[in-house]
One Martini backbone bead per residue (centre of mass of N, CA, C, O) as a GRO file, in nm:
protein
   58
    1MET     BB    1  11.713   9.268  10.371
    2ASN     BB    2  11.449   9.232  10.557
    3ARG     BB    3  11.092   9.235  10.472
    4PHE     BB    4  10.787   9.332  10.640
    5GLU     BB    5  10.428   9.288  10.653
    6TYR     BB    6  10.162   9.466  10.828
    7ILE     BB    7   9.873   9.457  11.044
    8VAL     BB    8   9.662   9.617  11.256
    9VAL     BB    9   9.435   9.448  11.461
   10GLU     BB   10   9.522   9.542  11.768
   11ILE     BB   11   9.474   9.757  12.050
   12ASP     BB   12   9.649   9.704  12.380
   13GLY     BB   13   9.744   9.960  12.502
   14ASP     BB   14  10.098   9.911  12.488
   15TYR     BB   15   9.988   9.720  12.254
   16ALA     BB   16  10.023   9.531  11.943
   17HIS     BB   17   9.855   9.345  11.694
   18LEU     BB   18  10.015   9.160  11.440
   19LYS     BB   19   9.978   9.087  11.084
   20ARG     BB   20  10.078   8.919  10.829
   21ILE     BB   21  10.064   9.011  10.456
   22ASP     BB   22  10.316   8.862  10.289
   23GLU     BB   23  10.197   8.600  10.436
   24GLU     BB   24  10.072   8.302  10.535
   25THR     BB   25   9.909   8.358  10.855
   26ASP     BB   26   9.771   8.329  11.202
   27GLU     BB   27   9.975   8.484  11.345
   28LEU     BB   28  10.057   8.695  11.612
   29LYS     BB   29  10.218   9.004  11.695
   30LEU     BB   30  10.369   9.137  11.980
   31VAL     BB   31  10.392   9.500  12.021
   32ALA     BB   32  10.528   9.771  12.126
   33ARG     BB   33  10.425  10.096  12.082
   34ALA     BB   34  10.709  10.232  12.109
   35LEU     BB   35  10.798  10.089  11.818
   36LEU     BB   36  10.574  10.258  11.693
   37PRO     BB   37  10.394  10.462  11.536
   38PRO     BB   38  10.181  10.692  11.694
   39GLU     BB   39   9.945  10.696  11.445
   40ILE     BB   40   9.821  10.436  11.491
   41THR     BB   41   9.573  10.202  11.386
   42GLU     BB   42   9.337  10.009  11.313
   43GLY     BB   43   9.455   9.896  10.987
   44THR     BB   44   9.740   9.956  10.975
   45LYS     BB   45  10.014   9.963  10.761
   46LEU     BB   46  10.328   9.785  10.789
   47ARG     BB   47  10.685   9.824  10.787
   48TYR     BB   48  10.971   9.602  10.823
   49GLU     BB   49  11.296   9.761  10.848
   50TRP     BB   50  11.585   9.813  10.991
   51MET     BB   51  11.453   9.782  11.287
   52SER     BB   52  11.174   9.920  11.173
   53TYR     BB   53  10.872  10.101  11.173
   54SER     BB   54  10.636  10.176  10.901
   55ILE     BB   55  10.421  10.341  10.713
   56MET     BB   56  10.235  10.258  10.452
   57ASP     BB   57  10.179  10.329  10.137
   58GLU     BB   58   9.885  10.317   9.931
   0.00000   0.00000   0.00000
């Protein structure tokens, strides 16, 4: 199963802009906040696997 790592770059109302940190890219992914853990803030690192997002342990 694929696993991707992101950082929350910006929170914009009901959406968050995520940037991949496990590979080089300048693209941002727009994700509905309803799909993300409610306690995220800008700078939170997330892991996406098994069709869900979770906060990464530092």
